[in-house]
VEXLO-446554 format. One record per residue: residue number from 0; x, z, y of N, C-alpha, C, CB in turn. Coordinates in Angstrom, 3 decimals, padded with zeros to 6 digits. Each point is the difference from the previous one (the first is absolute). Glycine has a CB too. Example, Ala and Ser with C-alpha at 12.3 -4.5 7.8 and 13.67 -1.06 7.14 Angstrom:
BEGIN
torti:0	n.px:013.190	n.pz:007.800	n.py:-005.690	ca.px:-000.890	ca.pz:000.000	ca.py:001.190	c.px:000.900	c.pz:000.000	c.py:001.200	cb.px:-001.892	cb.pz:001.246	cb.py:-001.173
torti:1	n.px:001.542	n.pz:-001.966	n.py:002.223	ca.px:000.820	ca.pz:000.060	ca.py:001.190	c.px:-000.770	c.pz:000.730	c.py:001.090	cb.px:001.184	cb.pz:-002.145	cb.py:-000.628
***
This chain:
BEGIN
torti:0	n.px:000.824	n.pz:000.000	n.py:-001.204	ca.px:-000.824	ca.pz:000.000	ca.py:001.204	c.px:000.863	c.pz:000.000	c.py:001.261	cb.px:-001.797	cb.pz:001.211	cb.py:-001.259
torti:1	n.px:003.051	n.pz:-001.620	n.py:001.145	ca.px:000.880	ca.pz:000.072	ca.py:001.159	c.px:000.286	c.pz:-001.338	c.py:000.656	cb.px:000.990	cb.pz:001.959	cb.py:-001.051
torti:2	n.px:-001.259	n.pz:-003.070	n.py:000.365	ca.px:000.352	ca.pz:-001.313	ca.py:000.522	c.px:-001.190	c.pz:-000.667	c.py:000.676	cb.px:001.719	cb.pz:-000.220	cb.py:-001.792
torti:3	n.px:-001.407	n.pz:-000.678	n.py:002.728	ca.px:-001.049	ca.pz:-000.810	ca.py:000.601	c.px:-000.064	c.pz:-001.299	c.py:-000.788	cb.px:000.329	cb.pz:001.038	cb.py:002.319
torti:4	n.px:-001.395	n.pz:-001.192	n.py:-003.094	ca.px:-000.148	ca.pz:-001.140	ca.py:-000.893	c.px:-001.159	c.pz:-000.857	c.py:000.496	cb.px:000.927	cb.pz:001.318	cb.py:-001.968
torti:5	n.px:-000.712	n.pz:-002.618	n.py:002.080	ca.px:-001.065	ca.pz:-000.913	ca.py:000.396	c.px:-000.445	c.pz:-000.765	c.py:-001.236	cb.px:000.916	cb.pz:-000.211	cb.py:002.366
torti:6	n.px:-002.106	n.pz:000.464	n.py:-002.787	ca.px:-000.528	ca.pz:-000.663	ca.py:-001.184	c.px:-001.115	c.pz:000.833	c.py:-000.586	cb.px:002.220	cb.pz:-001.072	cb.py:-000.457
torti:7	n.px:-002.831	n.pz:000.575	n.py:-000.584	ca.px:-001.094	ca.pz:000.745	ca.py:-000.637	c.px:000.558	c.pz:001.142	c.py:-000.840	cb.px:-001.423	cb.pz:-002.079	cb.py:-000.039
torti:8	n.px:001.563	n.pz:003.252	n.py:000.659	ca.px:000.559	ca.pz:001.170	ca.py:-000.664	c.px:-001.014	c.pz:001.134	c.py:000.053	cb.px:002.355	cb.pz:-000.707	cb.py:000.603
torti:9	n.px:-002.532	n.pz:001.369	n.py:-001.714	ca.px:-000.867	ca.pz:001.168	ca.py:-000.054	c.px:000.849	c.pz:001.182	c.py:-000.421	cb.px:-002.049	cb.pz:-001.396	cb.py:-000.557
torti:10	n.px:002.119	n.pz:002.411	n.py:001.398	ca.px:000.721	ca.pz:001.216	ca.py:-000.327	c.px:-001.011	c.pz:001.041	c.py:-000.433	cb.px:001.857	cb.pz:-000.539	cb.py:001.637
torti:11	n.px:-001.637	n.pz:001.109	n.py:-002.806	ca.px:-000.885	ca.pz:001.038	ca.py:-000.519	c.px:000.841	c.pz:001.241	c.py:-000.232	cb.px:-001.563	cb.pz:-001.697	cb.py:-001.086
torti:12	n.px:001.101	n.pz:002.800	n.py:001.616	ca.px:000.696	ca.pz:001.267	ca.py:-000.172	c.px:-001.012	c.pz:001.012	c.py:-000.526	cb.px:001.668	cb.pz:-000.524	cb.py:001.869
torti:13	n.px:-001.436	n.pz:001.014	n.py:-003.068	ca.px:-000.915	ca.pz:000.958	ca.py:-000.615	c.px:000.464	c.pz:001.405	c.py:000.378	cb.px:-000.519	cb.pz:-001.585	cb.py:-001.941
torti:14	n.px:-000.407	n.pz:002.409	n.py:002.392	ca.px:000.324	ca.pz:001.365	ca.py:000.420	c.px:-001.092	c.pz:000.946	c.py:-000.487	cb.px:001.248	cb.pz:-000.859	cb.py:002.035
torti:15	n.px:-000.913	n.pz:002.116	n.py:-002.101	ca.px:-000.972	ca.pz:001.033	ca.py:-000.358	c.px:-000.811	c.pz:000.376	c.py:001.245	cb.px:001.526	cb.pz:000.883	cb.py:-001.847
torti:16	n.px:-002.773	n.pz:-000.505	n.py:001.667	ca.px:-000.865	ca.pz:000.353	ca.py:001.132	c.px:000.642	c.pz:001.037	c.py:000.911	cb.px:-001.975	cb.pz:-000.514	cb.py:-001.416
torti:17	n.px:002.624	n.pz:001.494	n.py:000.839	ca.px:000.583	ca.pz:001.073	ca.py:000.816	c.px:001.212	c.pz:-000.492	c.py:000.809	cb.px:-000.796	cb.pz:001.668	cb.py:-001.707
torti:18	n.px:001.278	n.pz:-002.871	n.py:001.420	ca.px:001.151	ca.pz:-000.562	ca.py:000.719	c.px:-000.396	c.pz:-000.995	c.py:001.084	cb.px:001.327	cb.pz:000.319	cb.py:-002.059
torti:19	n.px:-002.614	n.pz:-000.334	n.py:002.450	ca.px:-000.507	ca.pz:-000.973	ca.py:000.977	c.px:000.783	c.pz:000.020	c.py:001.306	cb.px:-002.247	cb.pz:000.248	cb.py:-001.019
torti:20	n.px:002.435	n.pz:000.915	n.py:001.619	ca.px:000.687	ca.pz:000.064	ca.py:001.294	c.px:001.460	c.pz:-000.422	c.py:-000.119	cb.px:-001.547	cb.pz:001.836	cb.py:000.696
torti:21	n.px:002.211	n.pz:-001.455	n.py:-001.784	ca.px:001.385	ca.pz:-000.426	ca.py:-000.210	c.px:000.075	c.pz:-001.511	c.py:-000.219	cb.px:000.541	cb.pz:002.254	cb.py:-000.982
torti:22	n.px:-001.555	n.pz:-002.812	n.py:000.349	ca.px:-000.029	ca.pz:-001.447	ca.py:-000.213	c.px:-000.171	c.pz:-000.738	c.py:001.318	cb.px:-000.955	cb.pz:000.359	cb.py:-002.284
torti:23	n.px:000.086	n.pz:000.154	n.py:003.154	ca.px:-000.147	ca.pz:-000.611	ca.py:001.325	c.px:001.320	c.pz:000.054	c.py:000.755	cb.px:-002.428	cb.pz:000.654	cb.py:000.054
torti:24	n.px:003.124	n.pz:000.463	n.py:-000.140	ca.px:001.298	ca.pz:000.137	ca.py:000.660	c.px:001.014	c.pz:-000.990	c.py:-000.583	cb.px:-000.491	cb.pz:002.434	cb.py:000.444
torti:25	n.px:000.475	n.pz:-002.611	n.py:-001.762	ca.px:000.881	ca.pz:-000.965	ca.py:-000.651	c.px:-000.267	c.pz:-001.413	c.py:000.504	cb.px:000.091	cb.pz:001.470	cb.py:-002.023
torti:26	n.px:-001.352	n.pz:-001.842	n.py:002.090	ca.px:-000.370	ca.pz:-001.334	ca.py:000.480	c.px:000.422	c.pz:-000.172	c.py:001.461	cb.px:-001.947	cb.pz:-000.060	cb.py:-001.613
torti:27	n.px:001.739	n.pz:001.081	n.py:002.415	ca.px:000.301	ca.pz:-000.089	ca.py:001.425	c.px:001.497	c.pz:-000.048	c.py:000.288	cb.px:-002.110	cb.pz:001.215	cb.py:000.436
torti:28	n.px:002.915	n.pz:-000.562	n.py:-001.252	ca.px:001.421	ca.pz:000.164	ca.py:000.336	c.px:000.984	c.pz:-000.752	c.py:-000.883	cb.px:-000.648	cb.pz:002.176	cb.py:000.834
torti:29	n.px:000.187	n.pz:-002.923	n.py:-001.817	ca.px:000.924	ca.pz:-000.667	ca.py:-000.919	c.px:000.643	c.pz:-001.242	c.py:000.597	cb.px:-001.362	cb.pz:000.870	cb.py:-001.860
torti:30	n.px:000.610	n.pz:-001.667	n.py:002.593	ca.px:000.501	ca.pz:-001.285	ca.py:000.466	c.px:000.008	c.pz:-000.086	c.py:001.523	cb.px:-000.846	cb.pz:-001.041	cb.py:-002.101
torti:31	n.px:001.845	n.pz:000.365	n.py:002.647	ca.px:000.012	ca.pz:-000.208	ca.py:001.447	c.px:-000.918	c.pz:-001.150	c.py:000.427	cb.px:002.338	cb.pz:000.878	cb.py:000.044
torti:32	n.px:-002.967	n.pz:-001.550	n.py:-001.012	ca.px:-000.847	ca.pz:-001.146	ca.py:000.306	c.px:-001.462	c.pz:000.395	c.py:000.057	cb.px:001.663	cb.pz:-001.492	cb.py:-001.086
torti:33	n.px:-002.477	n.pz:000.684	n.py:001.736	ca.px:-001.417	ca.pz:000.315	ca.py:000.089	c.px:-000.838	c.pz:-001.140	c.py:000.544	cb.px:000.644	cb.pz:002.342	cb.py:000.308
torti:34	n.px:-000.763	n.pz:-003.420	n.py:-001.065	ca.px:-000.807	ca.pz:-001.127	ca.py:000.452	c.px:-001.481	c.pz:000.282	c.py:-000.240	cb.px:001.906	cb.pz:-001.578	cb.py:-000.478
torti:35	n.px:-002.302	n.pz:001.677	n.py:-000.788	ca.px:-001.403	ca.pz:000.291	ca.py:-000.332	c.px:-000.061	c.pz:000.979	c.py:-001.161	cb.px:-000.710	cb.pz:-002.281	cb.py:000.811
torti:36	n.px:-000.461	n.pz:002.847	n.py:-001.003	ca.px:-000.216	ca.pz:000.887	ca.py:-001.135	c.px:-001.469	c.pz:000.063	c.py:-000.344	cb.px:002.003	cb.pz:001.336	cb.py:000.637
torti:37	n.px:-002.282	n.pz:-000.956	n.py:-001.872	ca.px:-001.383	ca.pz:000.144	ca.py:-000.465	c.px:-000.166	c.pz:001.342	c.py:-000.682	cb.px:-000.223	cb.pz:-002.490	cb.py:-000.280
torti:38	n.px:-000.953	n.pz:003.055	n.py:000.447	ca.px:-000.349	ca.pz:001.253	ca.py:-000.670	c.px:-001.342	c.pz:-000.224	c.py:-000.678	cb.px:001.287	cb.pz:001.442	cb.py:001.690
torti:39	n.px:-001.334	n.pz:-001.201	n.py:-002.983	ca.px:-001.245	ca.pz:-000.116	ca.py:-000.769	c.px:-000.447	c.pz:001.389	c.py:-000.420	cb.px:000.632	cb.pz:-002.310	cb.py:-000.829
torti:40	n.px:-001.890	n.pz:002.633	n.py:001.146	ca.px:-000.503	ca.pz:001.323	ca.py:-000.331	c.px:-001.496	c.pz:000.046	c.py:000.256	cb.px:002.225	cb.pz:001.043	cb.py:000.558
torti:41	n.px:-002.941	n.pz:-000.229	n.py:-001.318	ca.px:-001.448	ca.pz:000.128	ca.py:000.179	c.px:-000.378	c.pz:001.109	c.py:000.971	cb.px:-000.284	cb.pz:-000.856	cb.py:-002.303
torti:42	n.px:001.174	n.pz:001.780	n.py:002.530	ca.px:-000.275	ca.pz:001.179	ca.py:000.823	c.px:000.431	c.pz:-000.262	c.py:001.443	cb.px:000.296	cb.pz:001.512	cb.py:-002.011
torti:43	n.px:-001.269	n.pz:-001.596	n.py:002.919	ca.px:000.318	ca.pz:-000.312	ca.py:001.400	c.px:000.855	c.pz:001.080	c.py:000.655	cb.px:-002.137	cb.pz:-001.265	cb.py:000.141
torti:44	n.px:001.997	n.pz:002.508	n.py:-000.575	ca.px:000.841	ca.pz:001.073	ca.py:000.550	c.px:001.465	c.pz:-000.236	c.py:-000.374	cb.px:-001.937	cb.pz:001.626	cb.py:-000.142
torti:45	n.px:002.176	n.pz:-002.106	n.py:-001.074	ca.px:001.361	ca.pz:-000.316	ca.py:-000.425	c.px:000.538	c.pz:-001.182	c.py:000.794	cb.px:-000.495	cb.pz:000.880	cb.py:-002.303
torti:46	n.px:-000.353	n.pz:-001.885	n.py:002.551	ca.px:000.426	ca.pz:-001.128	ca.py:000.833	c.px:000.409	c.pz:000.484	c.py:001.383	cb.px:-001.533	cb.pz:-001.532	cb.py:-001.268
torti:47	n.px:000.762	n.pz:002.429	n.py:001.838	ca.px:000.325	ca.pz:000.536	ca.py:001.321	c.px:001.313	c.pz:000.781	c.py:-000.040	cb.px:-002.452	cb.pz:000.119	cb.py:000.550
torti:48	n.px:002.638	n.pz:000.690	n.py:-001.586	ca.px:001.269	ca.pz:000.736	ca.py:-000.142	c.px:001.175	c.pz:-000.969	c.py:-000.096	cb.px:-001.212	cb.pz:001.886	cb.py:-001.154
torti:49	n.px:001.041	n.pz:-002.919	n.py:000.335	ca.px:001.067	ca.pz:-000.978	ca.py:-000.175	c.px:000.290	c.pz:-000.727	c.py:001.311	cb.px:-000.662	cb.pz:-000.280	cb.py:-002.406
torti:50	n.px:-000.380	n.pz:-000.105	n.py:003.111	ca.px:000.219	ca.pz:-000.696	ca.py:001.274	c.px:000.712	c.pz:000.890	c.py:001.006	cb.px:-002.041	cb.pz:-001.368	cb.py:-000.424
torti:51	n.px:001.648	n.pz:002.631	n.py:000.483	ca.px:000.656	ca.pz:000.931	ca.py:000.926	c.px:001.479	c.pz:000.149	c.py:-000.358	cb.px:-002.181	cb.pz:001.234	cb.py:000.332
torti:52	n.px:002.466	n.pz:-001.051	n.py:-001.607	ca.px:001.387	ca.pz:000.191	ca.py:-000.434	c.px:000.836	c.pz:-001.268	c.py:000.154	cb.px:-000.803	cb.pz:001.727	cb.py:-001.602
torti:53	n.px:000.184	n.pz:-002.881	n.py:001.438	ca.px:000.742	ca.pz:-001.276	ca.py:-000.003	c.px:-000.240	c.pz:-000.824	c.py:001.264	cb.px:-000.150	cb.pz:000.000	cb.py:-002.482
torti:54	n.px:-000.312	n.pz:000.635	n.py:003.547	ca.px:-000.396	ca.pz:-000.733	ca.py:001.207	c.px:001.136	c.pz:-000.794	c.py:000.649	cb.px:-001.695	cb.pz:001.755	cb.py:000.354
torti:55	n.px:002.933	n.pz:-001.371	n.py:-000.589	ca.px:001.127	ca.pz:-000.745	ca.py:000.580	c.px:000.785	c.pz:-000.762	c.py:-001.060	cb.px:000.148	cb.pz:001.713	cb.py:001.803
torti:56	n.px:-000.679	n.pz:-001.786	n.py:-003.004	ca.px:000.767	ca.pz:-000.588	ca.py:-001.104	c.px:-000.129	c.pz:-001.520	c.py:-000.106	cb.px:-000.306	cb.pz:002.139	cb.py:-001.188
torti:57	n.px:-000.722	n.pz:-002.725	n.py:001.777	ca.px:-000.188	ca.pz:-001.449	ca.py:-000.115	c.px:-000.730	c.pz:-000.531	c.py:001.222	cb.px:-000.048	cb.pz:000.179	cb.py:-002.505
torti:58	n.px:000.310	n.pz:-001.430	n.py:002.823	ca.px:-000.663	ca.pz:-000.638	ca.py:001.131	c.px:-001.471	c.pz:-000.283	c.py:-000.270	cb.px:002.176	cb.pz:-000.999	cb.py:000.620
torti:59	n.px:-002.518	n.pz:000.784	n.py:-001.867	ca.px:-001.381	ca.pz:-000.272	ca.py:-000.400	c.px:-000.291	c.pz:000.781	c.py:-001.274	cb.px:000.048	cb.pz:-002.315	cb.py:001.060
torti:60	n.px:-001.201	n.pz:002.954	n.py:-001.107	ca.px:-000.414	ca.pz:000.769	ca.py:-001.187	c.px:-001.341	c.pz:-000.554	c.py:-000.467	cb.px:001.237	cb.pz:002.105	cb.py:000.780
torti:61	n.px:-001.358	n.pz:-002.279	n.py:-002.075	ca.px:-001.242	ca.pz:-000.475	ca.py:-000.606	c.px:-000.550	c.pz:001.099	c.py:-000.895	cb.px:000.777	cb.pz:-002.416	cb.py:000.088
torti:62	n.px:-002.029	n.pz:002.790	n.py:000.099	ca.px:-000.653	ca.pz:000.993	ca.py:-000.843	c.px:-000.892	c.pz:-000.723	c.py:-000.995	cb.px:000.072	cb.pz:001.737	cb.py:001.845
torti:63	n.px:000.170	n.pz:-001.518	n.py:-003.116	ca.px:-000.791	ca.pz:-000.597	ca.py:-001.080	c.px:-000.081	c.pz:-001.517	c.py:000.114	cb.px:-001.318	cb.pz:002.101	cb.py:-000.119
torti:64	n.px:002.408	n.pz:-002.703	n.py:000.538	ca.px:000.078	ca.pz:-001.449	ca.py:000.105	c.px:001.451	c.pz:-000.411	c.py:-000.198	cb.px:-002.000	cb.pz:-000.092	cb.py:001.573
torti:65	n.px:002.198	n.pz:-001.154	n.py:-001.962	ca.px:001.364	ca.pz:-000.473	ca.py:-000.228	c.px:000.747	c.pz:-000.142	c.py:001.318	cb.px:-000.757	cb.pz:-001.196	cb.py:-002.067
torti:66	n.px:002.018	n.pz:001.490	n.py:002.007	ca.px:000.870	ca.pz:-000.121	ca.py:001.161	c.px:000.366	c.pz:-001.463	c.py:000.168	cb.px:000.909	cb.pz:002.347	cb.py:-000.316
torti:67	n.px:-001.297	n.pz:-002.929	n.py:001.432	ca.px:000.216	ca.pz:-001.430	ca.py:000.174	c.px:000.220	c.pz:-000.343	c.py:001.464	cb.px:-001.402	cb.pz:-000.445	cb.py:-002.017
torti:68	n.px:002.200	n.pz:-000.548	n.py:002.241	ca.px:000.192	ca.pz:-000.514	ca.py:001.345	c.px:-000.868	c.pz:-001.220	c.py:000.253	cb.px:002.327	cb.pz:000.879	cb.py:-000.023
torti:69	n.px:-003.273	n.pz:-001.129	n.py:-000.858	ca.px:-000.778	ca.pz:-001.229	ca.py:000.096	c.px:-000.944	c.pz:-000.026	c.py:001.197	cb.px:000.157	cb.pz:-000.170	cb.py:-002.453
torti:70	n.px:-000.353	n.pz:001.283	n.py:003.084	ca.px:-000.899	ca.pz:000.017	ca.py:001.154	c.px:000.781	c.pz:-000.019	c.py:001.319	cb.px:-001.689	cb.pz:001.256	cb.py:-001.375
torti:71	n.px:002.976	n.pz:-001.647	n.py:001.300	ca.px:000.789	ca.pz:-000.115	ca.py:001.218	c.px:-000.696	c.pz:-000.985	c.py:000.931	cb.px:002.157	cb.pz:000.529	cb.py:-001.242
torti:72	n.px:-002.254	n.pz:-000.181	n.py:002.477	ca.px:-000.713	ca.pz:-000.824	ca.py:000.966	c.px:-001.438	c.pz:000.447	c.py:000.159	cb.px:001.483	cb.pz:-001.899	cb.py:-000.573
torti:73	n.px:-001.981	n.pz:002.672	n.py:-000.381	ca.px:-001.357	ca.pz:000.527	ca.py:000.081	c.px:000.006	c.pz:001.496	c.py:000.296	cb.px:-000.758	cb.pz:-001.770	cb.py:-001.595
torti:74	n.px:001.861	n.pz:002.437	n.py:001.310	ca.px:000.156	ca.pz:001.412	ca.py:000.330	c.px:001.450	c.pz:000.204	c.py:000.414	cb.px:-001.844	cb.pz:000.728	cb.py:-001.624
torti:75	n.px:002.114	n.pz:000.296	n.py:002.393	ca.px:001.395	ca.pz:000.265	ca.py:000.372	c.px:000.840	c.pz:000.226	c.py:-001.254	cb.px:-000.744	cb.pz:001.003	cb.py:002.197
torti:76	n.px:001.982	n.pz:-001.514	n.py:-002.202	ca.px:000.857	ca.pz:000.126	ca.py:-001.174	c.px:001.443	c.pz:000.166	c.py:000.432	cb.px:-001.591	cb.pz:-001.387	cb.py:-001.357
torti:77	n.px:002.248	n.pz:002.385	n.py:000.843	ca.px:001.411	ca.pz:000.225	ca.py:000.269	c.px:000.471	c.pz:001.231	c.py:-000.734	cb.px:-000.214	cb.pz:-001.090	cb.py:002.235
torti:78	n.px:001.480	n.pz:001.111	n.py:-002.609	ca.px:000.543	ca.pz:001.113	ca.py:-000.764	c.px:000.482	c.pz:001.132	c.py:000.883	cb.px:000.643	cb.pz:-001.605	cb.py:-001.748
torti:79	n.px:-000.354	n.pz:002.720	n.py:001.105	ca.px:000.585	ca.pz:001.125	ca.py:000.709	c.px:001.334	c.pz:000.340	c.py:-000.645	cb.px:-002.286	cb.pz:000.886	cb.py:000.638
torti:80	n.px:002.962	n.pz:000.050	n.py:-000.047	ca.px:001.329	ca.pz:000.409	ca.py:-000.463	c.px:000.930	c.pz:-001.210	c.py:-000.024	cb.px:-001.010	cb.pz:001.863	cb.py:-001.385
torti:81	n.px:001.785	n.pz:-002.028	n.py:000.308	ca.px:000.967	ca.pz:-001.103	ca.py:-000.079	c.px:-000.650	c.pz:-001.331	c.py:-000.365	cb.px:001.723	cb.pz:001.659	cb.py:-000.651
torti:82	n.px:-003.046	n.pz:-001.678	n.py:000.516	ca.px:-000.707	ca.pz:-001.241	ca.py:-000.328	c.px:-000.443	c.pz:-000.753	c.py:001.239	cb.px:-000.759	cb.pz:001.050	cb.py:-002.106
torti:83	n.px:001.216	n.pz:-000.653	n.py:003.242	ca.px:-000.358	ca.pz:-000.727	ca.py:001.213	c.px:-000.258	c.pz:000.940	c.py:001.150	cb.px:-000.957	cb.pz:-001.804	cb.py:-001.389
torti:84	n.px:000.522	n.pz:001.235	n.py:002.468	ca.px:-000.226	ca.pz:000.782	ca.py:001.207	c.px:-001.435	c.pz:000.475	c.py:000.134	cb.px:001.809	cb.pz:-001.279	cb.py:001.071
torti:85	n.px:-002.659	n.pz:000.938	n.py:-002.037	ca.px:-001.410	ca.pz:000.377	ca.py:000.010	c.px:-000.705	c.pz:-000.501	c.py:001.255	cb.px:000.563	cb.pz:002.014	cb.py:-001.361
torti:86	n.px:-000.122	n.pz:-003.175	n.py:001.855	ca.px:-000.600	ca.pz:-000.518	ca.py:001.231	c.px:-001.222	c.pz:-000.871	c.py:-000.238	cb.px:002.238	cb.pz:000.089	cb.py:001.002
torti:87	n.px:-002.709	n.pz:-000.159	n.py:-002.231	ca.px:-001.247	ca.pz:-000.677	ca.py:-000.330	c.px:-000.007	c.pz:-001.448	c.py:000.479	cb.px:-001.165	cb.pz:002.195	cb.py:000.123
torti:88	n.px:001.969	n.pz:-003.008	n.py:-000.778	ca.px:000.093	ca.pz:-001.427	ca.py:000.325	c.px:-001.370	c.pz:-000.670	c.py:-000.012	cb.px:002.300	cb.pz:-000.036	cb.py:-000.973
torti:89	n.px:-002.448	n.pz:-000.994	n.py:001.756	ca.px:-001.215	ca.pz:-000.802	ca.py:000.121	c.px:-001.176	c.pz:000.863	c.py:000.460	cb.px:000.845	cb.pz:-001.541	cb.py:-001.800
torti:90	n.px:-000.573	n.pz:002.498	n.py:002.626	ca.px:-001.055	ca.pz:000.888	ca.py:000.465	c.px:-000.037	c.pz:000.015	c.py:001.516	cb.px:000.238	cb.pz:001.404	cb.py:-002.061
torti:91	n.px:-001.429	n.pz:-001.259	n.py:002.604	ca.px:-000.142	ca.pz:000.122	ca.py:001.438	c.px:000.326	c.pz:001.414	c.py:000.466	cb.px:-001.733	cb.pz:-001.798	cb.py:-000.042
torti:92	n.px:001.943	n.pz:002.689	n.py:-000.903	ca.px:000.287	ca.pz:001.396	ca.py:000.333	c.px:001.479	c.pz:000.185	c.py:000.326	cb.px:-001.886	cb.pz:000.741	cb.py:-001.484
torti:93	n.px:002.345	n.pz:-001.346	n.py:002.546	ca.px:001.420	ca.pz:000.046	ca.py:000.317	c.px:000.494	c.pz:001.399	c.py:000.325	cb.px:-000.204	cb.pz:-002.308	cb.py:000.823
torti:94	n.px:-000.697	n.pz:003.209	n.py:-000.494	ca.px:000.407	ca.pz:001.379	ca.py:000.254	c.px:000.646	c.pz:000.597	c.py:-001.238	cb.px:-001.847	cb.pz:000.252	cb.py:001.673
torti:95	n.px:001.547	n.pz:-000.832	n.py:-002.839	ca.px:000.564	ca.pz:000.522	ca.py:-001.243	c.px:001.523	c.pz:-000.157	c.py:-000.054	cb.px:-002.155	cb.pz:-000.547	cb.py:-001.138
torti:96	n.px:002.720	n.pz:-000.259	n.py:002.011	ca.px:001.459	ca.pz:-000.136	ca.py:000.060	c.px:000.642	c.pz:001.334	c.py:000.360	cb.px:-000.236	cb.pz:-002.415	cb.py:000.664
torti:97	n.px:-000.488	n.pz:003.256	n.py:000.062	ca.px:000.542	ca.pz:001.274	ca.py:000.446	c.px:-000.686	c.pz:001.201	c.py:-000.660	cb.px:000.563	cb.pz:-001.096	cb.py:002.158
torti:98	n.px:-001.449	n.pz:000.815	n.py:-003.091	ca.px:-000.668	ca.pz:001.069	ca.py:-000.752	c.px:000.156	c.pz:-000.318	c.py:-001.479	cb.px:-001.679	cb.pz:000.453	cb.py:001.878
torti:99	n.px:001.006	n.pz:000.273	n.py:-002.735	ca.px:000.116	ca.pz:-000.253	ca.py:-001.438	c.px:-001.367	c.pz:000.094	c.py:-000.665	cb.px:002.349	cb.pz:000.903	cb.py:000.012
torti:100	n.px:-003.231	n.pz:-001.871	n.py:000.274	ca.px:-001.325	ca.pz:000.032	ca.py:-000.630	c.px:000.095	c.pz:-000.325	c.py:-001.483	cb.px:-001.045	cb.pz:-000.661	cb.py:002.177
torti:101	n.px:000.033	n.pz:001.048	n.py:-002.904	ca.px:-000.044	ca.pz:-000.278	ca.py:-001.435	c.px:-001.347	c.pz:-000.626	c.py:-000.315	cb.px:001.578	cb.pz:001.925	cb.py:-000.532
torti:102	n.px:-001.565	n.pz:-003.109	n.py:-000.055	ca.px:-001.237	ca.pz:-000.656	ca.py:-000.412	c.px:-000.427	c.pz:000.598	c.py:-001.337	cb.px:000.609	cb.pz:-002.154	cb.py:001.232
torti:103	n.px:-001.895	n.pz:002.484	n.py:-001.341	ca.px:-000.537	ca.pz:000.579	ca.py:-001.229	c.px:-001.166	c.pz:-000.842	c.py:-000.462	cb.px:000.733	cb.pz:002.318	cb.py:000.672
torti:104	n.px:-000.727	n.pz:-002.690	n.py:-001.935	ca.px:-001.105	ca.pz:-000.737	ca.py:-000.600	c.px:-000.455	c.pz:000.788	c.py:-001.211	cb.px:000.867	cb.pz:-002.253	cb.py:000.821
torti:105	n.px:-002.147	n.pz:002.574	n.py:-000.893	ca.px:-000.531	ca.pz:000.748	ca.py:-001.128	c.px:-001.141	c.pz:-000.769	c.py:-000.632	cb.px:000.677	cb.pz:002.164	cb.py:001.068
torti:106	n.px:-000.635	n.pz:-002.312	n.py:-002.378	ca.px:-001.088	ca.pz:-000.627	ca.py:-000.739	c.px:-000.871	c.pz:001.095	c.py:-000.594	cb.px:001.415	cb.pz:-002.045	cb.py:-000.519
torti:107	n.px:-002.694	n.pz:001.992	n.py:000.784	ca.px:-000.930	ca.pz:000.986	ca.py:-000.532	c.px:-000.652	c.pz:-000.469	c.py:-001.287	cb.px:-000.409	cb.pz:000.788	cb.py:002.311
torti:108	n.px:000.605	n.pz:-002.051	n.py:-002.643	ca.px:-000.510	ca.pz:-000.567	ca.py:-001.241	c.px:001.203	c.pz:-000.243	c.py:-000.907	cb.px:-002.020	cb.pz:-001.087	cb.py:001.162
torti:109	n.px:002.028	n.pz:001.623	n.py:-002.377	ca.px:001.155	ca.pz:-000.165	ca.py:-000.884	c.px:000.321	c.pz:-001.473	c.py:-000.263	cb.px:-000.572	cb.pz:002.188	cb.py:-001.059
torti:110	n.px:001.856	n.pz:-002.491	n.py:000.989	ca.px:000.442	ca.pz:-001.351	ca.py:-000.317	c.px:-000.326	c.pz:-000.321	c.py:-001.450	cb.px:001.836	cb.pz:000.161	cb.py:001.713
torti:111	n.px:-002.289	n.pz:-001.377	n.py:-001.956	ca.px:-000.284	ca.pz:-000.432	ca.py:-001.368	c.px:001.008	c.pz:-001.036	c.py:-000.472	cb.px:-002.422	cb.pz:000.469	cb.py:000.374
torti:112	n.px:003.202	n.pz:-001.024	n.py:000.556	ca.px:001.060	ca.pz:-000.939	ca.py:-000.355	c.px:001.032	c.pz:-000.001	c.py:001.112	cb.px:-001.597	cb.pz:-001.432	cb.py:-001.351
torti:113	n.px:002.759	n.pz:000.934	n.py:001.050	ca.px:001.096	ca.pz:000.028	ca.py:000.962	c.px:000.227	c.pz:-001.333	c.py:000.710	cb.px:001.032	cb.pz:001.743	cb.py:-001.402
torti:114	n.px:-001.784	n.pz:-002.747	n.py:001.070	ca.px:000.210	ca.pz:-001.323	ca.py:000.586	c.px:-000.889	c.pz:-000.213	c.py:001.222	cb.px:000.620	cb.pz:-000.876	cb.py:-002.262
torti:115	n.px:-000.334	n.pz:-000.191	n.py:002.972	ca.px:-000.806	ca.pz:-000.409	ca.py:001.144	c.px:-000.817	c.pz:-001.221	c.py:-000.408	cb.px:001.714	cb.pz:000.913	cb.py:001.658
torti:116	n.px:-002.828	n.pz:-001.179	n.py:-000.982	ca.px:-000.858	ca.pz:-001.142	ca.py:-000.389	c.px:000.756	c.pz:-001.335	c.py:-000.068	cb.px:-001.909	cb.pz:001.203	cb.py:001.055
torti:117	n.px:002.856	n.pz:-001.449	n.py:-000.160	ca.px:000.689	ca.pz:-001.284	ca.py:-000.011	c.px:000.848	c.pz:-000.180	c.py:-001.270	cb.px:000.033	cb.pz:000.053	cb.py:002.512
torti:118	n.px:000.300	n.pz:001.024	n.py:-003.202	ca.px:000.808	ca.pz:-000.085	ca.py:-001.218	c.px:-000.808	c.pz:-000.468	c.py:-001.189	cb.px:001.431	cb.pz:001.807	cb.py:000.879
torti:119	n.px:-002.736	n.pz:-001.803	n.py:-000.766	ca.px:-000.875	ca.pz:-000.353	ca.py:-001.117	c.px:-000.308	c.pz:-001.495	c.py:-000.056	cb.px:-000.983	cb.pz:002.275	cb.py:000.151
torti:120	n.px:001.457	n.pz:-003.032	n.py:000.799	ca.px:-000.291	ca.pz:-001.437	ca.py:000.037	c.px:000.911	c.pz:-000.758	c.py:-000.935	cb.px:-000.771	cb.pz:000.213	cb.py:002.352
***
């Protein structure tokens, strides 16, 4: 979990329930990179805890949805930490050059497949 990898990569880390806070700390402090991240969970309180703990860990966070840059140009997008300046390229929000906003996308309907409609043609 320390390298910045560009490609279809899924990192899975199994932890015990009692180690939740230490796991959040591990995720937050292991890598100097932070382009995007995803959190999958059914408990909204846990999502809120994770977002609070990881609020500076990535430029974009996805809740219960795949981490993707495919909506670039439709939502602000940019990395944090060593993954960029978090200036949200292709965005009218130029103030973000001097701040560090985080785009959040949450899906309330569970995913049933990982592909996009154009892939089915």
